[in-house]
C-alpha positions as CSV (number, residue, x, y, z in Angstrom):
1,M,0.0,0.0,0.0
2,S,1.2,3.6,-0.6
3,E,-0.3,4.9,2.6
4,T,1.3,4.4,5.9
5,A,-0.5,2.4,8.6
6,A,-1.2,5.5,10.6
7,A,-2.7,7.3,7.6
8,A,-4.9,4.5,6.5
9,P,-7.5,4.6,9.3
10,R,-8.1,8.3,8.6
11,R,-9.1,7.4,5.0
12,Y,-11.6,4.8,6.4
13,L,-13.3,7.5,8.5
14,D,-14.8,8.6,5.2
15,G,-17.2,5.6,5.3
16,P,-17.4,2.0,6.2
17,V,-15.1,-0.5,4.4
18,L,-18.0,-2.6,3.2
19,R,-15.9,-5.4,1.6
20,V,-14.2,-6.0,4.9
21,L,-17.4,-5.8,6.9
22,V,-19.2,-8.2,4.6
23,A,-16.2,-10.6,4.7
24,I,-16.1,-10.6,8.5
25,S,-19.9,-10.9,8.7
26,T,-19.8,-13.9,6.3
27,C,-17.1,-15.5,8.5
28,H,-19.2,-14.9,11.6
29,L,-22.1,-16.6,9.7
30,I,-19.9,-19.6,9.0
31,N,-18.5,-19.7,12.6
32,D,-21.9,-19.5,14.3
33,M,-23.6,-21.8,11.8
34,L,-21.0,-24.5,12.5
35,Q,-21.3,-24.0,16.3
36,S,-25.1,-24.1,16.2
37,L,-24.9,-27.6,14.8
38,L,-24.0,-28.8,18.3
39,P,-27.2,-27.7,20.2
40,A,-29.3,-28.5,17.1
41,I,-28.4,-32.2,17.3
42,Y,-29.1,-32.5,21.1
43,P,-32.3,-34.5,20.5
44,M,-30.3,-37.0,18.4
45,L,-27.4,-37.2,20.9
46,K,-29.9,-37.5,23.8
47,G,-31.4,-40.6,22.2
48,S,-28.3,-42.3,20.8
49,L,-26.1,-41.8,23.9
50,A,-28.9,-42.0,26.5
51,L,-28.1,-38.5,27.9
52,D,-30.3,-36.7,30.4
53,F,-31.1,-33.0,30.5
54,G,-28.3,-32.4,33.0
55,Q,-25.7,-33.8,30.6
56,I,-27.2,-31.8,27.7
57,G,-26.7,-28.7,29.9
58,L,-23.1,-29.7,30.7
59,I,-22.3,-30.0,26.9
60,T,-23.4,-26.4,26.5
61,L,-21.6,-25.4,29.6
62,A,-18.3,-26.9,28.4
63,Y,-18.6,-25.1,25.1
64,Q,-19.7,-21.7,26.4
65,L,-17.7,-21.6,29.7
66,I,-14.4,-22.1,27.8
67,A,-15.4,-19.4,25.4
68,S,-16.4,-17.2,28.3
69,V,-13.1,-17.5,30.1
70,L,-10.8,-17.3,27.1
71,Q,-12.4,-14.4,25.2
72,P,-11.5,-11.6,27.7
73,V,-7.9,-12.9,28.0
74,I,-7.4,-13.1,24.3
75,G,-9.0,-9.7,23.8
76,L,-6.7,-8.1,26.4
77,Y,-3.6,-9.8,24.8
78,A,-4.6,-8.6,21.4
79,D,-4.9,-5.0,22.7
80,R,-1.2,-5.2,23.6
81,R,0.0,-7.2,20.6
82,A,-2.4,-7.8,17.7
83,R,-2.4,-11.1,15.9
84,P,-4.2,-10.5,12.6
85,Y,-4.1,-14.1,11.5
86,S,-5.5,-15.5,14.8
87,L,-8.9,-15.2,13.2
88,A,-8.0,-18.1,10.8
89,I,-6.6,-20.1,13.7
90,G,-9.9,-19.7,15.6
91,M,-11.8,-21.1,12.6
92,G,-9.3,-24.0,12.4
93,L,-10.1,-25.0,16.0
94,T,-13.8,-25.0,15.2
95,L,-13.0,-27.3,12.2
96,V,-11.2,-29.8,14.4
97,G,-14.0,-29.7,16.9
98,L,-16.5,-30.6,14.1
99,V,-14.4,-33.6,13.1
100,V,-14.3,-34.8,16.7
101,L,-18.0,-34.3,17.0
102,S,-18.7,-36.3,13.9
103,M,-16.9,-39.3,15.3
104,A,-17.8,-39.0,19.0
105,D,-19.5,-42.1,20.4
106,R,-19.4,-41.3,24.1
107,F,-20.1,-38.4,26.4
108,G,-16.5,-37.5,27.0
109,L,-15.7,-37.0,23.3
110,I,-18.8,-34.8,23.0
111,L,-17.4,-32.6,25.8
112,L,-14.0,-32.5,24.0
113,A,-15.6,-31.4,20.7
114,A,-17.7,-28.8,22.6
115,A,-14.5,-27.5,24.2
116,L,-12.7,-27.2,20.9
117,I,-15.6,-25.4,19.3
118,G,-15.6,-23.0,22.4
119,M,-11.9,-22.3,21.9
120,G,-12.6,-21.5,18.3
121,S,-15.2,-18.9,19.4
122,S,-12.9,-17.4,22.0
123,V,-10.2,-16.7,19.4
124,F,-12.6,-15.5,16.7
125,H,-15.0,-13.1,18.4
126,P,-12.8,-10.4,20.1
127,E,-10.5,-9.9,17.1
128,A,-13.4,-10.0,14.6
129,S,-15.3,-7.4,16.6
130,R,-12.1,-5.2,16.5
131,V,-11.9,-5.6,12.8
132,A,-15.6,-4.5,12.5
133,R,-14.8,-1.4,14.5
134,M,-11.7,-0.6,12.4
135,A,-13.7,-0.9,9.2
136,S,-16.7,1.0,10.5
137,G,-15.8,4.5,9.2
138,G,-17.2,5.9,12.4
139,R,-20.6,4.1,12.1
140,H,-19.8,1.8,14.9
141,G,-23.3,0.6,15.6
142,F,-24.0,-0.2,11.9
143,A,-20.7,-2.1,11.6
144,Q,-21.2,-4.0,14.8
145,S,-24.8,-4.9,13.8
146,L,-23.6,-6.1,10.3
147,F,-20.9,-8.2,12.0
148,Q,-23.4,-9.7,14.5
149,V,-26.2,-10.3,12.0
150,G,-23.8,-12.7,10.2
151,G,-23.6,-14.7,13.4
152,S,-27.4,-14.6,14.0
153,V,-28.1,-15.8,10.4
154,G,-25.6,-18.6,10.9
155,S,-27.2,-19.6,14.2
156,A,-30.5,-19.7,12.4
157,I,-29.2,-21.8,9.5
158,G,-27.6,-24.4,11.8
159,P,-30.8,-26.0,13.0
160,L,-32.1,-26.3,9.4
161,L,-28.9,-28.0,8.3
162,A,-29.2,-30.3,11.3
163,A,-32.8,-31.1,10.5
164,F,-32.3,-31.8,6.8
165,V,-28.7,-33.1,6.7
166,V,-27.4,-34.5,10.0
167,L,-30.7,-35.9,11.3
168,Q,-31.3,-37.5,7.9
169,R,-27.8,-38.9,7.3
170,G,-26.4,-39.4,10.8
171,Q,-23.8,-37.9,13.1
172,G,-21.0,-38.7,10.7
173,S,-22.3,-36.2,8.2
174,I,-21.2,-33.4,10.5
175,A,-17.7,-33.9,9.0
176,W,-18.9,-32.6,5.7
177,F,-19.2,-29.1,7.1
178,S,-15.4,-29.0,7.6
179,I,-15.3,-27.9,3.9
180,V,-17.3,-24.8,4.9
181,A,-14.9,-24.2,7.8
182,F,-11.9,-24.4,5.4
183,A,-13.5,-21.8,3.1
184,G,-13.9,-19.6,6.2
185,I,-10.2,-20.0,7.0
186,V,-9.2,-18.9,3.5
187,L,-11.5,-15.8,3.7
188,L,-10.1,-14.9,7.2
189,I,-6.5,-15.1,5.9
190,S,-7.5,-12.3,3.4
191,V,-9.2,-10.3,6.2
192,G,-6.1,-10.8,8.4
193,G,-4.0,-9.3,5.6
194,W,-6.2,-6.1,5.6
195,Y,-6.1,-6.0,9.4
196,K,-2.3,-6.2,9.4
197,R,-1.9,-3.4,6.9
198,N,-4.3,-1.0,8.7
199,Y,-3.8,-1.8,12.4
200,V,-2.4,1.1,14.5
201,P,-1.0,0.0,17.9
202,R,-2.5,1.3,21.1
203,G,-1.2,4.7,22.1
204,A,0.5,5.3,18.7
205,G,0.7,9.1,18.3
206,R,-1.0,11.9,20.1
207,A,-4.5,11.2,18.7
208,G,-4.3,7.5,19.8
209,S,-3.6,8.5,23.4
210,V,-6.5,10.8,23.5
211,A,-8.7,8.1,22.0
212,E,-7.9,5.8,24.9
213,R,-9.5,8.1,27.5
214,S,-12.9,7.1,28.8
215,P,-15.5,9.8,28.7
216,L,-16.5,8.9,32.3
217,P,-14.7,8.8,35.7
218,R,-13.3,5.4,36.7
219,R,-16.1,4.9,39.3
220,K,-18.8,5.4,36.8
221,V,-17.1,3.1,34.3
222,W,-17.2,0.3,36.8
223,F,-20.8,1.1,37.7
224,A,-21.8,1.0,34.0
225,L,-20.0,-2.3,33.5
226,C,-21.9,-3.9,36.4
227,I,-25.2,-2.8,34.8
228,L,-24.1,-4.3,31.5
229,L,-23.3,-7.5,33.3
230,A,-26.8,-7.6,34.8
231,L,-28.3,-7.0,31.4
232,I,-26.2,-9.7,29.7
233,F,-27.3,-12.1,32.5
234,S,-30.9,-11.3,31.8
235,K,-30.7,-11.6,28.0
236,F,-28.5,-14.7,27.7
237,F,-30.0,-16.7,30.5
238,Y,-33.3,-16.3,28.8
239,T,-32.0,-17.0,25.3
240,A,-30.3,-20.1,26.7
241,S,-33.7,-21.5,27.5
242,I,-34.6,-21.0,23.8
243,G,-31.4,-22.1,22.2
244,S,-30.9,-25.3,24.2
245,Y,-34.4,-26.4,25.1
246,Y,-36.9,-24.9,22.7
247,T,-37.1,-28.0,20.6
248,F,-37.6,-30.2,23.7
249,Y,-40.3,-27.7,24.9
250,L,-42.2,-27.9,21.6
251,I,-41.9,-31.6,21.4
252,E,-43.0,-32.2,25.0
253,K,-45.8,-29.7,25.1
254,F,-47.3,-30.0,21.6
255,Q,-46.2,-33.5,20.6
256,I,-44.7,-32.4,17.3
257,S,-41.8,-34.1,15.4
258,V,-38.1,-33.3,15.9
259,Q,-37.9,-31.9,12.3
260,S,-40.9,-29.6,12.9
261,A,-39.4,-28.4,16.2
262,Q,-36.1,-27.6,14.4
263,I,-38.0,-25.5,11.8
264,Y,-39.7,-23.5,14.5
265,L,-36.4,-23.0,16.2
266,F,-35.1,-21.6,12.8
267,V,-38.1,-19.2,12.8
268,F,-37.1,-17.8,16.2
269,L,-33.4,-17.6,15.2
270,G,-34.3,-15.9,11.9
271,A,-36.3,-13.3,13.7
272,S,-33.4,-12.8,16.0
273,A,-31.1,-12.3,13.0
274,A,-33.4,-9.5,11.7
275,G,-33.5,-7.9,15.2
276,T,-29.8,-8.0,15.5
277,F,-29.3,-5.7,12.5
278,V,-31.8,-3.2,13.8
279,G,-30.2,-2.4,17.1
280,G,-26.8,-0.9,16.0
281,P,-28.1,1.7,13.4
282,I,-30.9,2.8,15.8
283,G,-28.2,3.2,18.5
284,D,-26.1,5.3,16.1
285,R,-29.1,7.6,15.6
286,F,-30.8,7.8,18.9
287,G,-28.3,6.5,21.5
288,R,-27.2,3.1,22.7
289,K,-28.8,3.4,26.1
290,Y,-32.3,3.6,24.8
291,V,-31.9,0.6,22.5
292,I,-30.6,-1.5,25.3
293,W,-33.4,-0.5,27.7
294,G,-36.2,-0.9,25.2
295,S,-34.8,-4.2,23.9
296,I,-34.5,-6.1,27.1
297,L,-37.4,-4.6,29.2
298,G,-39.6,-4.3,26.1
299,V,-39.7,-8.1,25.6
300,L,-41.1,-8.8,29.1
301,P,-44.9,-8.8,28.2
302,F,-44.3,-11.4,25.5
303,T,-42.1,-13.7,27.6
304,L,-44.7,-13.7,30.3
305,I,-47.4,-14.8,27.9
306,L,-45.3,-17.5,26.1
307,P,-45.5,-20.4,28.6
308,Y,-49.4,-20.2,28.5
309,A,-49.9,-19.9,24.7
310,G,-51.0,-22.6,22.2
311,L,-48.7,-23.7,19.4
312,S,-49.7,-21.1,16.9
313,W,-49.3,-18.2,19.4
314,T,-46.1,-19.7,20.7
315,I,-44.6,-19.4,17.2
316,V,-45.9,-15.8,16.8
317,L,-44.6,-14.8,20.3
318,S,-41.2,-16.4,19.6
319,I,-40.9,-14.2,16.5
320,V,-41.7,-11.1,18.4
321,I,-39.4,-12.0,21.3
322,G,-36.5,-12.8,18.8
323,L,-36.9,-9.5,17.0
324,I,-36.9,-7.4,20.2
325,I,-34.4,-9.1,22.5
326,S,-31.8,-9.6,19.8
327,S,-31.5,-5.9,19.1
328,A,-29.7,-5.2,22.4
329,F,-26.3,-6.9,22.0
330,A,-24.8,-4.9,19.2
331,A,-25.7,-1.7,21.2
332,I,-24.2,-3.3,24.4
333,V,-20.9,-4.1,22.7
334,V,-20.6,-0.6,21.1
335,Y,-21.6,1.0,24.4
336,G,-18.8,-1.0,26.1
337,Q,-16.2,-0.1,23.5
338,E,-17.1,3.6,23.8
339,L,-16.9,3.2,27.6
340,L,-13.3,2.0,27.4
341,P,-12.1,3.2,23.9
342,G,-8.5,2.1,24.6
343,R,-9.5,-1.5,25.4
344,V,-11.6,-2.5,22.3
345,G,-10.3,-6.1,22.3
346,A,-10.6,-6.6,26.0
347,I,-14.1,-5.1,26.3
348,S,-15.3,-7.0,23.2
349,G,-13.8,-10.2,24.6
350,L,-15.3,-9.5,28.1
351,L,-18.8,-8.9,26.7
352,F,-18.8,-11.8,24.3
353,G,-17.3,-13.9,27.0
354,L,-19.9,-12.9,29.5
355,A,-22.6,-13.6,26.9
356,F,-21.2,-17.1,26.3
357,G,-20.7,-17.7,30.0
358,M,-24.1,-16.7,31.0
359,G,-25.6,-18.8,28.2
360,G,-23.5,-21.8,29.3
361,I,-24.3,-21.4,33.0
362,G,-28.0,-20.8,32.1
363,A,-28.1,-24.0,30.0
364,G,-26.5,-26.1,32.7
365,A,-28.7,-24.7,35.5
366,L,-31.9,-24.9,33.4
367,G,-31.1,-28.4,32.4
368,E,-30.8,-29.5,36.0
369,L,-34.0,-27.6,36.8
370,A,-35.8,-29.3,33.9
371,D,-34.7,-32.7,35.3
372,L,-36.1,-31.8,38.7
373,T,-39.3,-30.3,37.5
374,S,-40.3,-30.0,33.8
375,I,-39.4,-28.0,30.7
376,E,-42.7,-26.0,31.0
377,F,-41.7,-25.0,34.5
378,V,-38.4,-23.7,33.3
379,Y,-40.1,-21.5,30.7
380,R,-42.4,-20.1,33.4
381,V,-39.5,-19.2,35.6
382,C,-37.4,-17.7,32.7
383,S,-40.3,-15.5,31.6
384,Y,-39.5,-13.0,34.4
385,L,-35.8,-12.6,33.5
386,P,-36.3,-9.6,31.1
387,A,-37.6,-7.6,34.1
388,I,-33.9,-7.1,35.0
389,G,-33.9,-4.7,32.0
390,L,-35.2,-2.0,34.5
391,V,-31.6,-1.4,35.6
392,A,-30.7,0.0,32.2
393,V,-32.3,3.3,33.2
394,F,-29.2,3.8,35.4
395,L,-26.7,3.5,32.5
396,P,-24.8,6.8,32.0
397,N,-25.5,8.7,28.8
398,L,-22.2,8.4,26.9
399,E,-23.2,10.7,24.1
400,T,-23.7,13.5,26.6
401,A,-20.4,12.7,28.4
402,V,-18.5,12.7,25.1
403,R,-19.9,16.1,24.1
404,R,-19.1,17.5,27.5
405,G,-15.5,16.1,27.3
406,A,-15.1,17.6,23.8
407,A,-16.3,21.0,25.0
408,T,-13.7,21.1,27.8
């Protein structure tokens, strides 16, 4: 390139680098599609390996807890010393996990496959989120939403692939998807090249040091992070009840087939994908705080009705819930990045890690609760979780803080 690395980011402030954003969103689609194959085949694994709901929850816990612990560590390390080609390495770990999953014939191997897939996520998400911000051209909410919508679409496609490929042809057919993972690796090598050419190390130059300052005092930063933690708990504990147990809920309550339940799960996840893209641009225009508040608290009336609805209304309500609740996370991630602008990798890793961790803990805890009671009881309990969204009213208004800081 003719530009220096320091000059390149200024050029990209003229607008988003769409080819990079589309590439990283596509890789997010591949990553999350492959990962979603695991929970999508839970009914098959439960029958073939005689697993109980507690063991199903432990599989999700193994995958998501590893991702939760590693993501903040990897993000913090990348803030200090970027590794542009680590994105391709993360996809490689997911590929290995898929191969192990395709051959696993006992519970321990399933846990190993889940752990490898979790490691792949932990490497991919923090750096991919950084790339999305680098390529945003200042439209951080739009870029984060475009990045995340890839993951949401991938999560929606996964159950369909499980229903029409894996459930039809058997567990061994999971290995076929390693071809898709390899295509993702090739694309991420190209993204890594762009990242390497345009990355500016933390604190490089006068403008970089200014950009590292938070618009809020340290005490308020920690207060805001605690609120984000509570909101992530609310959102992802609830969505764990859908992602891991929705098919079981539909099968048990309405006596439908596994294939039909997978299709209805796809409907929910498809609505979630649509909602994911909405949150970021609205946050760019009206403020992240209001999107976060409206998304998590606004879904409460619908979650309260869901456990008492018939099949048709359950599908309708799941669409509404998916659209509303999924719009929060892009706004949460960008809010966190703006809260600590000098720690983009660490905060992205922390928030993605918390999301995975809360989902994993939720899946494990809800699985044990389902064994002790019933799936329907789990959905009645979880219906109250979005009420935690009330705490979003206490989030500091970052846009006002930034304007005040610029004025001084």
